[in-house]
C-alpha positions as CSV (number, residue, x, y, z in Angstrom):
1,M,34.1,-23.2,1.3
2,G,34.6,-23.0,-2.4
3,N,35.8,-26.6,-2.8
4,L,32.6,-28.0,-1.3
5,F,30.3,-26.2,-3.7
6,R,32.5,-27.0,-6.7
7,T,32.5,-30.7,-5.8
8,L,28.7,-30.6,-5.4
9,R,28.3,-29.0,-8.8
10,S,30.6,-31.6,-10.4
11,R,28.4,-34.4,-9.0
12,L,25.1,-32.7,-9.6
13,D,24.0,-34.9,-12.5
14,A,25.1,-38.1,-10.9
15,N,23.4,-37.3,-7.6
16,A,20.2,-36.4,-9.5
17,R,20.2,-39.7,-11.3
18,R,20.8,-41.6,-8.1
19,A,17.9,-39.8,-6.5
20,V,15.5,-40.8,-9.3
21,E,16.7,-44.4,-9.2
22,M,16.1,-44.4,-5.4
23,Y,12.6,-42.9,-5.8
24,T,11.6,-45.5,-8.5
25,H,13.1,-48.3,-6.5
26,E,11.5,-47.4,-3.2
27,L,8.1,-46.1,-4.3
28,A,5.6,-47.9,-6.5
29,D,3.9,-44.6,-7.4
30,Y,7.2,-43.3,-8.8
31,R,7.8,-46.5,-10.7
32,S,4.5,-45.9,-12.4
33,L,5.5,-42.3,-13.2
34,A,8.8,-43.4,-14.6
35,A,7.0,-45.8,-16.9
36,E,5.0,-43.0,-18.6
37,T,6.3,-41.0,-21.5
38,R,8.9,-38.5,-20.4
39,G,8.1,-39.5,-16.8
40,S,11.6,-40.5,-15.8
41,A,13.0,-37.5,-17.8
42,A,10.7,-35.1,-16.0
43,M,11.8,-36.5,-12.6
44,L,15.4,-36.1,-13.5
45,D,14.9,-32.6,-14.7
46,F,13.3,-31.6,-11.4
47,A,16.1,-33.4,-9.4
48,V,18.8,-31.5,-11.3
49,M,17.0,-28.2,-11.0
50,L,16.4,-28.6,-7.3
51,R,20.1,-29.4,-6.6
52,R,21.4,-26.7,-8.9
53,R,19.3,-24.0,-7.2
54,T,20.2,-25.3,-3.7
55,I,23.9,-25.2,-4.4
56,D,23.8,-21.7,-6.1
57,L,21.5,-20.1,-3.5
58,A,23.3,-21.7,-0.5
59,A,26.7,-20.4,-1.8
60,E,25.2,-16.9,-2.0
61,E,23.2,-17.3,1.2
62,Q,20.0,-16.3,-0.7
63,P,16.5,-17.8,-0.3
64,F,14.4,-19.5,-3.0
65,T,12.8,-17.0,-5.4
66,E,9.1,-16.8,-6.1
67,Q,9.8,-18.4,-9.5
68,D,11.5,-21.3,-7.8
69,R,8.6,-21.8,-5.4
70,A,6.1,-21.7,-8.3
71,Y,8.0,-24.3,-10.2
72,M,8.2,-26.6,-7.2
73,S,4.5,-26.2,-6.6
74,S,3.7,-27.0,-10.3
75,V,5.7,-30.2,-10.0
76,G,3.9,-31.1,-6.8
77,M,0.6,-30.4,-8.5
78,S,1.4,-32.7,-11.4
79,R,2.2,-35.5,-8.9
80,G,-1.1,-34.9,-7.1
81,E,-3.1,-34.9,-10.3
82,V,-2.0,-38.3,-11.4
83,G,-2.8,-39.9,-8.0
84,V,0.5,-40.2,-6.2
85,S,-0.5,-41.3,-2.7
86,L,0.0,-39.2,0.4
87,A,2.3,-41.9,1.8
88,S,4.5,-41.7,-1.3
89,Q,4.5,-37.9,-1.1
90,R,5.7,-38.1,2.5
91,Q,8.3,-40.7,1.7
92,V,9.8,-38.8,-1.3
93,L,10.3,-35.7,0.9
94,L,12.1,-37.9,3.5
95,L,14.2,-39.5,0.9
96,H,15.2,-36.2,-0.6
97,A,16.2,-34.8,2.8
98,N,18.3,-37.9,3.5
99,L,19.9,-37.7,0.1
100,T,20.7,-34.0,0.6
101,L,22.6,-34.8,3.8
102,R,24.4,-37.7,2.2
103,E,25.5,-35.7,-0.8
104,I,26.9,-33.0,1.4
105,H,28.8,-35.6,3.5
106,E,30.2,-37.3,0.4
107,A,31.4,-34.0,-1.1
108,A,33.0,-32.6,2.0
109,G,36.8,-32.6,2.2
110,P,39.0,-32.3,5.3
111,N,39.1,-28.5,4.9
112,D,35.4,-27.9,4.1
113,L,34.1,-27.5,7.7
114,G,33.0,-23.9,7.0
115,G,31.3,-24.9,3.8
116,V,29.5,-27.8,5.4
117,M,28.2,-25.6,8.2
118,C,27.1,-23.0,5.7
119,M,25.3,-25.6,3.6
120,L,23.6,-27.3,6.5
121,G,22.5,-23.9,8.0
122,W,21.0,-22.9,4.6
123,V,19.2,-26.2,4.2
124,A,17.8,-26.1,7.7
125,H,16.5,-22.6,7.2
126,H,15.2,-22.8,3.6
127,G,14.6,-26.5,2.9
128,L,11.2,-26.3,4.5
129,T,10.3,-23.6,2.0
130,A,10.8,-26.1,-0.9
131,Q,8.9,-28.8,1.0
132,N,5.9,-26.4,1.6
133,A,5.8,-25.3,-2.0
134,Y,5.9,-28.8,-3.3
135,T,3.3,-29.9,-0.8
136,H,1.0,-27.0,-1.6
137,G,1.0,-28.0,-5.2
138,Y,0.5,-31.6,-4.4
139,L,-2.6,-30.9,-2.3
140,K,-4.0,-28.7,-5.1
141,G,-3.4,-31.5,-7.5
142,Q,-5.2,-34.0,-5.2
143,E,-8.2,-31.6,-5.1
144,R,-8.7,-32.5,-8.8
145,F,-8.0,-36.2,-8.3
146,L,-9.8,-37.0,-5.0
147,P,-13.4,-36.5,-3.9
148,V,-14.1,-34.4,-0.8
149,V,-14.7,-37.5,1.4
150,A,-11.3,-38.9,0.5
151,R,-9.6,-35.6,1.1
152,I,-11.2,-35.2,4.6
153,Q,-10.0,-38.7,5.5
154,M,-6.6,-37.6,4.2
155,L,-6.8,-34.5,6.5
156,A,-7.6,-36.7,9.5
157,G,-4.6,-39.0,8.6
158,M,-2.3,-36.0,8.3
159,L,-3.5,-34.6,11.7
160,L,-3.0,-37.9,13.4
161,S,0.5,-38.0,11.9
162,D,1.2,-34.5,13.2
163,E,2.0,-33.2,9.7
164,P,2.3,-29.4,9.5
165,A,0.8,-29.4,5.9
166,A,-2.5,-30.5,7.5
167,A,-3.3,-26.8,8.2
168,Q,-3.2,-26.0,4.5
169,L,-5.5,-28.8,3.5
170,A,-7.8,-28.0,6.3
171,R,-8.2,-24.4,5.0
172,E,-9.0,-25.6,1.5
173,L,-11.7,-27.9,3.0
174,D,-13.1,-25.1,5.2
175,L,-12.1,-27.1,8.3
176,P,-9.5,-24.9,10.2
177,V,-7.2,-26.8,12.4
178,S,-8.2,-26.5,16.1
179,D,-5.7,-26.0,18.9
180,H,-7.1,-29.1,20.7
181,Y,-9.0,-32.2,19.7
182,L,-10.9,-34.9,21.4
183,V,-9.5,-38.0,19.6
184,T,-12.5,-40.4,19.5
185,I,-12.2,-44.0,18.3
186,A,-15.1,-46.4,17.7
187,R,-14.4,-50.1,17.2
188,I,-16.9,-52.5,15.7
189,S,-16.9,-56.2,16.5
190,D,-16.3,-57.4,13.0
191,G,-14.3,-55.3,10.5
192,W,-15.7,-54.3,7.2
193,P,-13.5,-55.5,4.3
194,D,-15.5,-53.3,1.9
195,N,-13.7,-49.9,1.4
196,Q,-16.7,-48.6,-0.5
197,R,-19.0,-49.2,2.5
198,R,-16.6,-47.5,4.9
199,D,-16.5,-44.5,2.5
200,E,-20.3,-44.4,2.5
201,V,-20.3,-44.2,6.3
202,V,-17.9,-41.3,6.3
203,R,-19.9,-39.5,3.6
204,T,-23.2,-40.0,5.5
205,L,-21.7,-38.7,8.8
206,L,-20.1,-35.7,7.1
207,N,-23.6,-34.5,6.2
208,C,-24.2,-33.7,9.9
209,H,-20.8,-33.7,11.5
210,H,-18.3,-31.5,9.6
211,M,-15.0,-32.6,11.2
212,P,-12.0,-34.8,10.2
213,L,-13.1,-38.4,10.0
214,T,-11.3,-41.5,8.8
215,W,-10.9,-45.3,9.2
216,H,-7.6,-46.3,10.7
217,K,-8.3,-50.0,10.2
218,S,-11.2,-52.0,8.8
219,D,-12.8,-52.1,12.3
220,E,-11.5,-48.7,13.7
221,F,-13.2,-45.4,13.0
222,V,-11.6,-42.2,14.1
223,A,-13.1,-38.7,14.6
224,L,-11.2,-35.6,15.6
225,V,-13.7,-33.5,17.5
226,P,-12.6,-29.9,17.9
227,C,-12.1,-29.2,21.6
228,D,-11.5,-25.4,21.9
229,G,-12.8,-22.8,24.2
230,A,-11.7,-20.4,26.9
231,D,-12.4,-22.9,29.6
232,P,-10.7,-26.3,29.0
233,I,-13.4,-28.2,31.1
234,D,-16.3,-26.6,29.2
235,G,-14.5,-27.2,25.9
236,Q,-14.1,-30.9,26.6
237,A,-17.6,-31.2,27.8
238,A,-18.9,-29.7,24.6
239,A,-16.6,-31.9,22.6
240,R,-17.8,-35.0,24.4
241,S,-21.4,-34.1,23.7
242,Q,-20.6,-33.6,20.1
243,A,-18.6,-36.9,20.0
244,L,-21.5,-38.8,21.5
245,S,-23.9,-37.5,18.9
246,L,-21.5,-38.5,16.2
247,I,-20.9,-42.0,17.6
248,R,-24.6,-42.7,18.0
249,D,-25.1,-41.9,14.4
250,F,-22.1,-44.1,13.6
251,A,-23.6,-47.0,15.6
252,E,-26.8,-46.7,13.6
253,L,-24.8,-47.2,10.4
254,S,-22.3,-49.8,11.6
255,G,-24.0,-51.7,14.4
256,P,-22.8,-52.3,18.0
257,C,-19.5,-50.6,18.8
258,S,-17.2,-49.6,21.7
259,V,-15.9,-46.0,21.9
260,G,-12.9,-44.4,23.6
261,A,-11.6,-40.9,23.6
262,A,-8.7,-38.8,24.8
263,P,-8.0,-35.1,24.5
264,G,-4.8,-33.8,22.8
265,R,-3.1,-30.8,21.3
266,A,-3.0,-30.5,17.5
267,Y,0.3,-31.7,16.0
268,A,0.9,-33.8,19.1
269,L,-1.8,-36.5,18.8
270,A,0.3,-39.6,18.8
271,D,-0.1,-40.3,22.5
272,P,-3.8,-39.3,22.6
273,I,-4.8,-41.7,19.8
274,S,-2.8,-44.5,21.5
275,L,-4.6,-43.8,24.7
276,A,-8.0,-43.5,23.0
277,R,-7.4,-46.9,21.3
278,R,-6.7,-48.6,24.6
279,V,-9.7,-47.0,26.3
280,C,-11.9,-48.1,23.3
281,Q,-10.6,-51.7,23.7
282,A,-11.6,-51.6,27.4
283,A,-15.0,-50.0,26.9
284,P,-18.2,-52.0,26.5
285,V,-19.6,-52.8,23.1
286,E,-23.0,-51.1,22.9
287,R,-25.8,-51.1,20.4
288,V,-26.7,-47.5,21.4
289,P,-23.6,-45.9,23.0
290,H,-24.4,-44.5,26.5
291,Q,-21.4,-42.3,26.7
292,V,-18.0,-41.5,25.2
293,Y,-15.6,-43.4,27.5
294,G,-12.4,-41.8,28.8
295,V,-9.6,-43.0,31.1
296,A,-11.7,-42.0,34.2
297,D,-14.4,-44.4,33.2
298,V,-12.3,-47.5,32.6
299,F,-9.1,-47.1,34.4
300,V,-9.7,-50.2,36.5
301,E,-10.4,-52.3,33.4
302,L,-7.2,-50.9,31.8
303,G,-5.2,-52.0,34.8
304,A,-6.7,-55.5,34.7
305,A,-6.0,-55.8,30.9
306,Q,-2.4,-55.0,31.5
307,M,-2.0,-57.8,34.0
308,P,-3.0,-61.1,32.4
309,Q,-3.0,-63.0,35.7
310,V,-5.5,-60.6,37.2
311,D,-7.6,-60.6,34.1
312,Q,-7.7,-64.4,34.1
313,W,-8.6,-64.5,37.8
314,L,-11.5,-62.1,37.1
315,R,-12.7,-64.1,34.2
316,E,-12.6,-67.4,36.1
317,L,-14.4,-65.8,39.1
318,T,-17.3,-64.5,37.1
319,W,-17.7,-66.9,34.2
320,R,-20.8,-68.4,36.0
321,L,-22.7,-65.2,35.3
322,A,-23.3,-66.4,31.8
323,S,-25.5,-69.2,33.2
324,G,-28.0,-66.9,34.9
325,P,-31.0,-65.0,33.4
326,D,-29.6,-61.8,32.0
327,L,-27.3,-61.4,34.9
328,V,-24.6,-59.4,33.0
329,A,-27.2,-56.9,31.6
330,T,-28.7,-56.7,35.1
331,L,-25.5,-55.8,36.8
332,D,-24.6,-53.4,34.0
333,S,-27.9,-51.5,34.5
334,Y,-27.6,-51.8,38.3
335,Y,-24.2,-50.0,38.4
336,R,-25.2,-47.5,35.7
337,N,-28.1,-46.5,37.9
338,D,-25.8,-46.1,41.0
339,M,-27.4,-49.3,42.5
340,N,-30.8,-47.6,42.8
341,R,-33.3,-50.5,42.8
342,M,-36.3,-48.6,41.4
343,R,-34.4,-46.9,38.6
344,T,-32.6,-50.1,37.7
345,A,-35.9,-52.1,37.6
346,T,-37.5,-49.4,35.5
347,A,-34.5,-49.4,33.0
348,L,-34.7,-53.2,32.8
349,R,-38.5,-53.2,32.6
350,V,-38.8,-55.7,35.3
351,H,-40.5,-55.8,38.8
352,P,-38.2,-54.8,41.7
353,R,-38.6,-58.3,43.1
354,T,-37.3,-59.8,39.9
355,L,-34.3,-57.5,40.2
356,D,-33.8,-58.7,43.8
357,Y,-33.9,-62.3,42.7
358,R,-31.3,-61.7,40.0
359,L,-29.0,-59.9,42.4
360,R,-29.3,-62.8,44.9
361,R,-28.6,-65.2,42.0
362,V,-25.3,-63.3,41.3
363,R,-24.4,-63.6,45.0
364,D,-25.1,-67.3,45.0
365,L,-23.0,-67.9,41.8
366,V,-19.9,-65.9,42.6
367,G,-20.0,-65.5,46.3
368,I,-20.0,-61.7,46.3
369,E,-22.7,-59.3,47.2
370,P,-23.3,-57.0,44.2
371,G,-24.1,-54.0,46.4
372,S,-21.1,-54.3,48.6
373,T,-17.9,-52.3,48.2
374,R,-16.1,-55.5,47.0
375,G,-19.0,-56.3,44.7
376,V,-18.8,-52.9,43.0
377,R,-15.0,-53.2,42.5
378,V,-15.0,-56.7,41.2
379,L,-18.3,-57.2,39.5
380,S,-18.5,-53.8,37.7
381,T,-15.0,-54.4,36.3
382,A,-15.9,-57.9,35.2
383,V,-19.1,-56.8,33.6
384,T,-17.3,-54.1,31.6
385,R,-14.7,-56.6,30.5
386,I,-17.4,-59.0,29.4
387,L,-19.3,-56.3,27.5
388,A,-16.0,-55.2,25.9
389,E,-15.8,-58.7,24.4
390,A,-12.4,-59.0,26.0
391,W,-12.9,-62.7,26.7
392,R,-14.9,-63.5,23.6
393,D,-12.2,-65.8,22.1
394,Q,-11.4,-67.5,25.4
395,R,-13.1,-70.8,26.5
C-alpha cells in the first residue's frame, strides 16, 4: 500500500500541472481564468492542494476536515463570482474525477492492489464531499453574478439534467425540490433569436408562477410544475390546472403554441422531458391553449408520426380539406364537442345547418362520414396533425 501513496506524492506536482493544462485546453472559461493575473497559479495551487489532501487523508482513511471543505467552497465561490458557466463547472468536476482515476492507475504497481482498493474506496466515499463543497461555493458565487431570473433558469436546467446540486440552489431560491414534476413543454412556430426577449418572458411569468422555468431552445419553453400530493391522480390534476394557467399566460406573450406534458420523478426527468417533447410536437398549435396535452390525448398522432408511410397516407387522404370553407376548424370543434351539433355550432358561431353543410362537404371531399367510427379515427387524427403544423413544409 505504501508504494502507491509514495508514487502519487512523487507525481503530485506533475499531475496537478497536467490537470490545469487539461482544464485550460478543454474549457474556454478556464482559459480566460488562466489569462488573468495569478489565474493559472491559483488553479495550480488548488490542484496541488486537492491532490495532497486526497493522498494524505486516503492513506490515513480520514475524511476531509471542515477547513478543507471551507477552502474548496471558497475556490468554487471565486469561480462563480467571475462568471464560470454551469456547463464548465459540470465539466471540470467530470475532468477531475477522470484524472483522479487515471493518476491512480498510472501510479499503481503490480503489488499495489490493496492500495488501489483503499484509494478507490476512499474516493468513492469522500470524493462527493469535495464536489459538494466546491459546488456550494460556486452557487453562492453565482448568486452575486447572476440575476434571479437567470438562476431560476439554471435551476430548471439542473433539474432536467438530474443534478443533485439542484436541491441546494432550489433552497437558496426558496423553491424546494418537489418529489414529482409535470414536465411541460411549449413550442412556438418560429423561434425567437433574441435572448433578451426570452428572458423577459420568463421574468414576466415568474411574477405569477413561482416554479422552475427555462428555454431549452429558441422555440422550446420548459416549465417544471410541482406535482405532489397524497393522491397521485389529484396531484397530477392540480399540476395540469396550474400548467394550463401558465401556458395560457405564455401564449399571450409568445403567440400561438403547442404544449405537451409528462409526469416524472425528480432526478429522473430525462425520459419525461423526451416524452413531453414528442407529445408537444404532435399536439395542435393553438392561439389560446385548450388543454395541456399528454400521451392519452395524442397517442394516435404519435403512432402516425413514427410511421412515415402512414403519415403520408393520412396527409394525402385529407389534403382536400384545405379547399373547403373552414373545414379543419369545423372538424376540430366538432370532435372537441363530442360531435354534438348544437354545441359545435354555438362554438363556431354558425347556424346548425351551416355546420351540416360543412360536414357534408368533408364527406364529399374525402369520402368519409365525419360522424362515423372511421371518421373519428381518421379525420380527428388528420386534423390534429394539420393543427400541429406537422405537414407545413410539405407540398
